N, C-alpha and C positions, 0 to 999 in steps of 0.2 A: 529866156532868150532859147526858140529851139534852133536846133540846127539839121544840118540834111543825115546826121548819123543819128536822131531819132526816127524823122522816119525810116529810114532803112532799120533800124531795130522792131519799129513797130510792124513793118509789112513782113521782115521774116520771122517774129512770134507767131504772127498766123500761120504761115507757112508750116511752120513747126510742130505747132499744137496740131494741125490739119494730119499734119502727115504720122505725128505719135497715136493719134486716138483711131487713124485704119489700123496698126497693127497691135495697140494692146489689147491684151484681152483680160487683166486683173481688173475686175468693175471699180473697185475705190477708186485705182488709178485714171482708168477713165474719166471716172465721175468727176476728177481732178480736172484733169485735162479738160472736158468740154468746158467747165466752169470757168479756169483762164485764158480759153479763146472766145469764150463768152464777153468775158471781162476785156480782155485786148480787141476784141472788135467795135466791143462799146464805144472804149475809149474814141476819142476824134483822132485822127492821125494829127499831128503837127504842122502846123503850117510851115513851108519851110519856103524863105526866099531864098531862089537861085540868083548868084550871080553870074552873069555872062560876062 
């Protein structure tokens, strides 16, 4: 069952990959980061039920 931490990790992974791609100059690492970003974006964000 997804929890609030899963949503946090999902959103932060996207931010981290985007930021690293901006500054990475090594073509091999950039290619890997772009692939990882695409995979993370393709994943459906976890459905989080927030209890108030």
